[in-house]
MOPAC internal coordinates of N, CA, C and O (Angstrom, degrees):
PM7 1SCF
backbone

  N    0.0000 0     0.00 0     0.00 0    0    0    0
  C    1.4575 1     0.00 0     0.00 0    1    0    0
  C    1.5289 1   109.83 1     0.00 0    2    1    0
  O    1.2310 1   121.11 1   -33.77 1    3    2    1
  N    1.3012 1   115.48 1   146.23 1    3    2    1
  C    1.4563 1   120.85 1  -178.62 1    5    3    2
  C    1.5214 1   110.51 1  -106.77 1    6    5    3
  O    1.2310 1   121.73 1   -22.30 1    7    6    5
  N    1.3120 1   114.29 1   157.70 1    7    6    5
  C    1.4588 1   122.66 1   176.55 1    9    7    6
  C    1.5158 1   108.52 1   -91.47 1   10    9    7
  O    1.2310 1   119.95 1   -51.40 1   11   10    9
  N    1.3403 1   117.70 1   128.60 1   11   10    9
  C    1.4613 1   120.21 1   174.20 1   13   11   10
  C    1.5267 1   107.38 1   -81.84 1   14   13   11
  O    1.2310 1   120.59 1   -55.75 1   15   14   13
  N    1.3378 1   116.47 1   124.25 1   15   14   13
  C    1.4582 1   123.02 1  -175.07 1   17   15   14
  C    1.5218 1   109.77 1  -124.21 1   18   17   15
  O    1.2310 1   121.44 1   -48.85 1   19   18   17
  N    1.3325 1   114.86 1   131.15 1   19   18   17
  C    1.4633 1   120.60 1   173.54 1   21   19   18
  C    1.5152 1   109.40 1  -127.86 1   22   21   19
  O    1.2310 1   121.23 1   -44.32 1   23   22   21
  N    1.3240 1   115.25 1   135.68 1   23   22   21
  C    1.4587 1   123.00 1   176.17 1   25   23   22
  C    1.5173 1   106.80 1  -120.84 1   26   25   23
  O    1.2310 1   120.98 1   -58.83 1   27   26   25
  N    1.3295 1   115.74 1   121.17 1   27   26   25
  C    1.4602 1   121.77 1  -172.28 1   29   27   26
  C    1.5230 1   109.75 1  -129.46 1   30   29   27
  O    1.2310 1   120.37 1   -40.15 1   31   30   29
  N    1.3422 1   116.90 1   139.85 1   31   30   29
  C    1.4602 1   122.43 1   171.00 1   33   31   30
  C    1.5284 1   107.05 1  -116.76 1   34   33   31
  O    1.2310 1   119.80 1    -8.62 1   35   34   33
  N    1.3254 1   117.99 1   171.38 1   35   34   33
  C    1.4611 1   118.91 1   176.81 1   37   35   34
  C    1.5364 1   112.92 1   -59.30 1   38   37   35
  O    1.2310 1   119.97 1   155.56 1   39   38   37
  N    1.3358 1   117.66 1   -24.44 1   39   38   37
  C    1.4604 1   121.43 1  -177.40 1   41   39   38
  C    1.5196 1   114.11 1   -88.01 1   42   41   39
  O    1.2310 1   120.01 1   145.98 1   43   42   41
  N    1.3721 1   117.58 1   -34.02 1   43   42   41
  C    1.4584 1   118.11 1  -172.06 1   45   43   42
  C    1.5238 1   112.68 1  -165.38 1   46   45   43
  O    1.2310 1   122.13 1   -12.99 1   47   46   45
  N    1.3264 1   113.52 1   167.01 1   47   46   45
  C    1.4595 1   121.73 1   170.50 1   49   47   46
  C    1.5237 1   105.71 1   -83.57 1   50   49   47
  O    1.2310 1   120.14 1   -66.33 1   51   50   49
  N    1.3250 1   117.34 1   113.67 1   51   50   49
  C    1.4592 1   121.93 1  -176.25 1   53   51   50
  C    1.5236 1   110.89 1   -82.76 1   54   53   51
  O    1.2310 1   120.42 1   135.77 1   55   54   53
  N    1.3406 1   116.80 1   -44.23 1   55   54   53
  C    1.4669 1   121.83 1  -179.51 1   57   55   54
  C    1.5154 1   110.13 1  -142.80 1   58   57   55
  O    1.2310 1   120.81 1   -33.76 1   59   58   57
  N    1.3105 1   116.06 1   146.24 1   59   58   57
  C    1.4519 1   123.59 1   169.93 1   61   59   58
  C    1.5154 1   105.09 1  -150.69 1   62   61   59
  O    1.2310 1   120.72 1   -77.13 1   63   62   61
  N    1.3457 1   116.22 1   102.87 1   63   62   61
  C    1.4534 1   119.88 1  -172.22 1   65   63   62
  C    1.5168 1   111.99 1  -157.04 1   66   65   63
  O    1.2310 1   121.28 1   -12.83 1   67   66   65
  N    1.3214 1   115.15 1   167.17 1   67   66   65
  C    1.4504 1   122.47 1   175.79 1   69   67   66
  C    1.5291 1   107.48 1   -96.05 1   70   69   67
  O    1.2310 1   120.27 1   -52.83 1   71   70   69
  N    1.3287 1   117.09 1   127.17 1   71   70   69
  C    1.4661 1   122.19 1  -178.57 1   73   71   70
  C    1.5237 1   109.50 1  -134.76 1   74   73   71
  O    1.2310 1   120.89 1    -8.17 1   75   74   73
  N    1.3206 1   115.91 1   171.83 1   75   74   73
  C    1.4634 1   120.50 1   177.31 1   77   75   74
  C    1.5336 1   110.71 1   -81.70 1   78   77   75
  O    1.2310 1   120.63 1   129.86 1   79   78   77
  N    1.3575 1   116.40 1   -50.14 1   79   78   77
  C    1.4655 1   120.76 1  -176.63 1   81   79   78
  C    1.5222 1   109.67 1  -155.98 1   82   81   79
  O    1.2310 1   121.19 1   -28.06 1   83   82   81
  N    1.3377 1   115.34 1   151.94 1   83   82   81
  C    1.4610 1   121.78 1   173.99 1   85   83   82
  C    1.5314 1   107.06 1  -130.66 1   86   85   83
  O    1.2310 1   120.91 1   -45.32 1   87   86   85
  N    1.3422 1   115.86 1   134.68 1   87   86   85
  C    1.4600 1   121.74 1   174.48 1   89   87   86
  C    1.5236 1   106.83 1  -107.11 1   90   89   87
  O    1.2310 1   121.03 1   -57.37 1   91   90   89
  N    1.3392 1   115.64 1   122.63 1   91   90   89
  C    1.4614 1   123.05 1  -173.20 1   93   91   90
  C    1.5309 1   109.73 1  -109.13 1   94   93   91
  O    1.2310 1   119.79 1   -43.94 1   95   94   93
  N    1.3536 1   118.01 1   136.06 1   95   94   93
  C    1.4653 1   120.15 1   176.24 1   97   95   94
  C    1.5306 1   110.90 1   -81.70 1   98   97   95
  O    1.2310 1   120.45 1   -94.73 1   99   98   97
  N    1.3260 1   116.75 1    85.27 1   99   98   97
  C    1.4604 1   120.90 1   179.55 1  101   99   98
  C    1.5212 1   111.62 1   -76.94 1  102  101   99
  O    1.2310 1   120.36 1   -22.54 1  103  102  101
  N    1.3150 1   116.92 1   157.46 1  103  102  101
  C    1.4684 1   120.06 1  -179.83 1  105  103  102
  C    1.5250 1   112.23 1   -67.35 1  106  105  103
  O    1.2310 1   119.87 1   157.91 1  107  106  105
  N    1.3250 1   117.85 1   -22.09 1  107  106  105
  C    1.4651 1   121.60 1   177.56 1  109  107  106
  C    1.5284 1   110.95 1   -97.08 1  110  109  107
  O    1.2310 1   120.37 1  -170.86 1  111  110  109
  N    1.3208 1   116.90 1     9.14 1  111  110  109
  C    1.4549 1   122.70 1  -178.31 1  113  111  110
  C    1.5088 1   110.14 1   123.50 1  114  113  111
  O    1.2310 1   120.84 1   -21.63 1  115  114  113
  N    1.3289 1   116.01 1   158.37 1  115  114  113
  C    1.4651 1   118.30 1  -178.81 1  117  115  114
  C    1.5184 1   110.43 1   -73.19 1  118  117  115
  O    1.2310 1   121.06 1   -28.45 1  119  118  117
  N    1.3526 1   115.59 1   151.55 1  119  118  117
  C    1.4585 1   120.25 1   179.42 1  121  119  118
  C    1.5172 1   109.74 1  -142.93 1  122  121  119
  O    1.2310 1   121.17 1   -34.09 1  123  122  121
  N    1.3199 1   115.37 1   145.91 1  123  122  121
  C    1.4524 1   121.55 1   179.19 1  125  123  122
  C    1.5163 1   110.50 1  -100.80 1  126  125  123
  O    1.2310 1   120.91 1   -35.76 1  127  126  125
  N    1.3226 1   115.86 1   144.24 1  127  126  125
  C    1.4647 1   121.53 1  -179.68 1  129  127  126
  C    1.5268 1   108.63 1  -125.35 1  130  129  127
  O    1.2310 1   121.23 1   -55.09 1  131  130  129
  N    1.3299 1   115.25 1   124.91 1  131  130  129
  C    1.4605 1   123.71 1   174.31 1  133  131  130
  C    1.5259 1   108.05 1  -114.85 1  134  133  131
  O    1.2310 1   120.24 1   -14.09 1  135  134  133
  N    1.3318 1   117.14 1   165.91 1  135  134  133
  C    1.4654 1   121.38 1   173.89 1  137  135  134
  C    1.5269 1   109.66 1   -53.63 1  138  137  135
  O    1.2310 1   120.01 1   -44.17 1  139  138  137
  N    1.3185 1   117.59 1   135.83 1  139  138  137
  C    1.4607 1   121.75 1   177.73 1  141  139  138
  C    1.5155 1   114.63 1    88.23 1  142  141  139
  O    1.2310 1   119.81 1  -174.94 1  143  142  141
  N    1.3462 1   117.98 1     5.06 1  143  142  141
  C    1.4724 1   121.45 1   178.95 1  145  143  142
  C    1.5267 1   109.58 1   -60.90 1  146  145  143
  O    1.2310 1   120.46 1   -34.21 1  147  146  145
  N    1.3098 1   116.73 1   145.79 1  147  146  145
  C    1.4624 1   121.67 1   177.01 1  149  147  146
  C    1.5302 1   109.93 1   -63.01 1  150  149  147
  O    1.2310 1   119.92 1   -31.88 1  151  150  149
  N    1.3412 1   117.75 1   148.12 1  151  150  149
  C    1.4712 1   120.55 1   176.93 1  153  151  150
  C    1.5193 1   110.78 1   -54.65 1  154  153  151
  O    1.2310 1   121.19 1   -38.91 1  155  154  153
  N    1.3368 1   115.33 1   141.09 1  155  154  153
  C    1.4618 1   120.67 1  -169.50 1  157  155  154
  C    1.5178 1   108.43 1  -162.90 1  158  157  155
  O    1.2310 1   120.21 1   -34.01 1  159  158  157
  N    1.3232 1   117.21 1   145.99 1  159  158  157
  C    1.4679 1   121.92 1   172.57 1  161  159  158
  C    1.5161 1   108.64 1  -132.89 1  162  161  159
  O    1.2310 1   120.64 1   -34.21 1  163  162  161
  N    1.3199 1   116.39 1   145.79 1  163  162  161
  C    1.4594 1   121.33 1   179.44 1  165  163  162
  C    1.5170 1   109.50 1  -153.33 1  166  165  163
  O    1.2310 1   120.95 1   -27.05 1  167  166  165
  N    1.3113 1   115.78 1   152.95 1  167  166  165
  C    1.4557 1   119.55 1   168.12 1  169  167  166
  C    1.5253 1   107.28 1   -82.14 1  170  169  167
  O    1.2310 1   121.05 1   -25.43 1  171  170  169
  N    1.3158 1   115.60 1   154.57 1  171  170  169
  C    1.4623 1   122.04 1  -177.63 1  173  171  170
  C    1.5192 1   108.54 1  -112.41 1  174  173  171
  O    1.2310 1   120.89 1   -45.96 1  175  174  173
  N    1.3367 1   115.90 1   134.04 1  175  174  173
  C    1.4665 1   119.49 1   175.70 1  177  175  174
  C    1.5210 1   109.15 1   -99.89 1  178  177  175
  O    1.2310 1   120.39 1   -13.93 1  179  178  177
  N    1.3092 1   116.85 1   166.07 1  179  178  177
  C    1.4573 1   121.61 1   176.80 1  181  179  178
  C    1.5205 1   108.72 1   -60.03 1  182  181  179
  O    1.2310 1   120.46 1   -48.99 1  183  182  181
  N    1.3196 1   116.73 1   131.01 1  183  182  181
  C    1.4502 1   119.52 1   179.21 1  185  183  182
  C    1.5123 1   112.97 1   165.85 1  186  185  183
  O    1.2310 1   121.63 1    14.32 1  187  186  185
  N    1.3350 1   114.48 1  -165.68 1  187  186  185
  C    1.4625 1   121.85 1  -175.08 1  189  187  186
  C    1.5237 1   111.14 1   -91.58 1  190  189  187
  O    1.2310 1   120.83 1   -55.76 1  191  190  189
  N    1.3144 1   116.02 1   124.24 1  191  190  189
  C    1.4568 1   123.48 1   172.06 1  193  191  190
  C    1.5244 1   105.53 1   -96.76 1  194  193  191
  O    1.2310 1   120.23 1   -57.94 1  195  194  193
  N    1.3372 1   117.17 1   122.06 1  195  194  193
  C    1.4644 1   121.21 1  -175.03 1  197  195  194
  C    1.5308 1   109.46 1  -108.54 1  198  197  195
  O    1.2310 1   121.04 1   -56.36 1  199  198  197
  N    1.3267 1   115.62 1   123.64 1  199  198  197
  C    1.4656 1   122.23 1  -177.85 1  201  199  198
  C    1.5291 1   108.93 1  -111.47 1  202  201  199
  O    1.2310 1   120.91 1   -62.96 1  203  202  201
  N    1.3361 1   115.87 1   117.04 1  203  202  201
  C    1.4591 1   122.07 1   177.97 1  205  203  202
  C    1.5281 1   107.81 1  -102.29 1  206  205  203
  O    1.2310 1   120.11 1   -67.07 1  207  206  205
  N    1.3113 1   117.40 1   112.93 1  207  206  205
  C    1.4680 1   121.00 1  -177.82 1  209  207  206
  C    1.5267 1   112.08 1   -71.87 1  210  209  207
  O    1.2310 1   120.57 1   144.48 1  211  210  209
  N    1.3425 1   116.52 1   -35.52 1  211  210  209
  C    1.4620 1   121.82 1   177.75 1  213  211  210
  C    1.5189 1   108.96 1  -139.11 1  214  213  211
  O    1.2310 1   120.44 1   -16.82 1  215  214  213
  N    1.3222 1   116.77 1   163.18 1  215  214  213
  C    1.4593 1   121.29 1   178.72 1  217  215  214
  C    1.5283 1   109.29 1   -61.29 1  218  217  215
  O    1.2310 1   120.46 1   -49.55 1  219  218  217
  N    1.3297 1   116.73 1   130.45 1  219  218  217
  C    1.4583 1   122.01 1   178.47 1  221  219  218
  C    1.5202 1   114.86 1    80.87 1  222  221  219
  O    1.2310 1   119.80 1   179.24 1  223  222  221
  N    1.3254 1   117.99 1    -0.76 1  223  222  221
  C    1.4689 1   121.38 1  -178.88 1  225  223  222
  C    1.5270 1   110.73 1   -74.04 1  226  225  223
  O    1.2310 1   121.14 1   -21.79 1  227  226  225
  N    1.3121 1   115.42 1   158.21 1  227  226  225
  C    1.4577 1   121.04 1   171.66 1  229  227  226
  C    1.5285 1   106.85 1   -73.10 1  230  229  227
  O    1.2310 1   120.00 1   -48.67 1  231  230  229
  N    1.3371 1   117.60 1   131.33 1  231  230  229
  C    1.4678 1   118.02 1  -176.09 1  233  231  230
  C    1.5215 1   113.37 1   -74.87 1  234  233  231
  O    1.2310 1   121.47 1   -30.89 1  235  234  233
  N    1.3249 1   114.80 1   149.11 1  235  234  233
  C    1.4540 1   121.37 1   167.46 1  237  235  234
  C    1.5295 1   104.86 1   -85.64 1  238  237  235
  O    1.2310 1   120.06 1   -46.32 1  239  238  237
  N    1.3217 1   117.49 1   133.68 1  239  238  237
  C    1.4620 1   120.77 1  -176.24 1  241  239  238
  C    1.5250 1   109.83 1  -114.98 1  242  241  239
  O    1.2310 1   121.19 1   -54.10 1  243  242  241
  N    1.3316 1   115.34 1   125.90 1  243  242  241
  C    1.4593 1   122.28 1   174.55 1  245  243  242
  C    1.5237 1   107.72 1  -119.35 1  246  245  243
  O    1.2310 1   120.39 1   -41.00 1  247  246  245
  N    1.3072 1   116.86 1   139.00 1  247  246  245
  C    1.4586 1   120.65 1   176.34 1  249  247  246
  C    1.5266 1   108.74 1   -87.71 1  250  249  247
  O    1.2310 1   121.16 1   -51.39 1  251  250  249
  N    1.3323 1   115.39 1   128.61 1  251  250  249
  C    1.4588 1   120.42 1   177.96 1  253  251  250
  C    1.5182 1   109.30 1  -118.88 1  254  253  251
  O    1.2310 1   121.33 1   -25.98 1  255  254  253
  N    1.3154 1   115.07 1   154.02 1  255  254  253
  C    1.4584 1   121.57 1   177.56 1  257  255  254
  C    1.5179 1   108.51 1  -126.54 1  258  257  255
  O    1.2310 1   121.03 1   -68.30 1  259  258  257
  N    1.3354 1   115.64 1   111.70 1  259  258  257
  C    1.4534 1   121.93 1   175.13 1  261  259  258
  C    1.5108 1   115.09 1    60.48 1  262  261  259
  O    1.2310 1   121.60 1    -5.83 1  263  262  261
  N    1.3291 1   114.54 1   174.17 1  263  262  261
  C    1.4450 1   120.84 1   175.51 1  265  263  262
  C    1.5163 1   113.28 1   123.52 1  266  265  263
  O    1.2310 1   121.19 1    23.20 1  267  266  265
  N    1.3251 1   115.33 1  -156.80 1  267  266  265
  C    1.4587 1   123.14 1  -177.18 1  269  267  266
  C    1.5248 1   109.52 1  -137.74 1  270  269  267
  O    1.2310 1   121.07 1   -26.08 1  271  270  269
  N    1.3251 1   115.57 1   153.92 1  271  270  269
  C    1.4641 1   121.52 1   173.65 1  273  271  270
  C    1.5153 1   108.06 1  -127.42 1  274  273  271
  O    1.2310 1   120.85 1   -41.83 1  275  274  273
  N    1.3246 1   115.98 1   138.17 1  275  274  273
  C    1.4624 1   120.85 1   177.40 1  277  275  274
  C    1.5209 1   109.25 1  -131.49 1  278  277  275
  O    1.2310 1   121.49 1   -53.31 1  279  278  277
  N    1.3354 1   114.76 1   126.69 1  279  278  277
  C    1.4541 1   121.35 1   172.85 1  281  279  278
  C    1.5241 1   106.39 1  -104.73 1  282  281  279
  O    1.2310 1   121.02 1   -52.69 1  283  282  281
  N    1.3342 1   115.65 1   127.31 1  283  282  281
  C    1.4612 1   120.94 1   178.23 1  285  283  282
  C    1.5200 1   108.12 1  -136.93 1  286  285  283
  O    1.2310 1   120.88 1     3.19 1  287  286  285
  N    1.3271 1   115.93 1  -176.81 1  287  286  285
  C    1.4605 1   119.38 1   178.02 1  289  287  286
  C    1.5328 1   111.26 1   -63.69 1  290  289  287
  O    1.2310 1   120.13 1   160.97 1  291  290  289
  N    1.3342 1   117.37 1   -19.03 1  291  290  289
  C    1.4676 1   121.88 1   179.22 1  293  291  290
  C    1.5188 1   112.55 1   -83.06 1  294  293  291
  O    1.2310 1   119.77 1   161.59 1  295  294  293
  N    1.3430 1   118.04 1   -18.41 1  295  294  293
  C    1.4593 1   121.55 1  -178.88 1  297  295  294
  C    1.5135 1   111.37 1   133.92 1  298  297  295
  O    1.2310 1   120.79 1    28.62 1  299  298  297
  N    1.3356 1   116.09 1  -151.38 1  299  298  297
  C    1.4658 1   123.01 1  -178.00 1  301  299  298
  C    1.5158 1   109.63 1  -112.88 1  302  301  299
  O    1.2310 1   120.74 1   -51.17 1  303  302  301
  N    1.3228 1   116.19 1   128.83 1  303  302  301
  C    1.4604 1   121.85 1   172.99 1  305  303  302
  C    1.5166 1   107.98 1  -120.98 1  306  305  303
  O    1.2310 1   120.58 1   -54.51 1  307  306  305
  N    1.3300 1   116.50 1   125.49 1  307  306  305
  C    1.4640 1   122.06 1   174.62 1  309  307  306
  C    1.5078 1   106.77 1  -110.15 1  310  309  307
  O    1.2310 1   121.11 1   -60.32 1  311  310  309
  N    1.3331 1   115.48 1   119.68 1  311  310  309
  C    1.4682 1   122.57 1   176.14 1  313  311  310
  C    1.5234 1   106.80 1  -101.59 1  314  313  311
  O    1.2310 1   120.28 1   -85.09 1  315  314  313
  N    1.3118 1   117.07 1    94.91 1  315  314  313
  C    1.4602 1   121.92 1  -174.45 1  317  315  314
  C    1.5268 1   110.59 1   -95.59 1  318  317  315
  O    1.2310 1   120.74 1   -36.18 1  319  318  317
  N    1.3339 1   116.19 1   143.82 1  319  318  317
  C    1.4544 1   120.20 1   175.03 1  321  319  318
  C    1.5327 1   109.92 1   -65.05 1  322  321  319
  O    1.2310 1   121.09 1   144.08 1  323  322  321
  N    1.3435 1   115.53 1   -35.92 1  323  322  321
  C    1.4736 1   120.81 1  -178.34 1  325  323  322
  C    1.5201 1   108.89 1  -156.76 1  326  325  323
  O    1.2310 1   120.74 1   -35.80 1  327  326  325
  N    1.3252 1   116.18 1   144.20 1  327  326  325
  C    1.4703 1   122.83 1   175.14 1  329  327  326
  C    1.5189 1   107.18 1  -124.05 1  330  329  327
  O    1.2310 1   120.95 1   -49.63 1  331  330  329
  N    1.3353 1   115.79 1   130.37 1  331  330  329
  C    1.4544 1   121.45 1   177.58 1  333  331  330
  C    1.5289 1   106.98 1  -106.49 1  334  333  331
  O    1.2310 1   120.65 1   -74.87 1  335  334  333
  N    1.3255 1   116.37 1   105.13 1  335  334  333
  C    1.4661 1   120.87 1  -178.37 1  337  335  334
  C    1.5208 1   109.74 1   -93.83 1  338  337  335
  O    1.2310 1   122.09 1   -27.83 1  339  338  337
  N    1.3408 1   113.60 1   152.17 1  339  338  337
  C    1.4635 1   119.16 1   175.22 1  341  339  338
  C    1.4344 1   110.56 1    85.73 1  342  341  339
  O    1.2310 1   120.10 1   180.00 1  343  342  341

């Protein structure tokens, strides 16, 4: 089973996809989210958001600045103040 992941900024929906795992830079420390994770909310600090498309894959890294992350039964949504792609 895959994790549904959405990355959103105030301007646009940056990503909406099925992935294996995402590691989020939370203000209390980074945390990884897999399918079936317990419901959870956290603030996001500036740092590297790591997206693993498959188990054991090299992560895609996006820089995010601030925001919130919510894990629910629907998956993971990161509401970032800003995303620096590329």
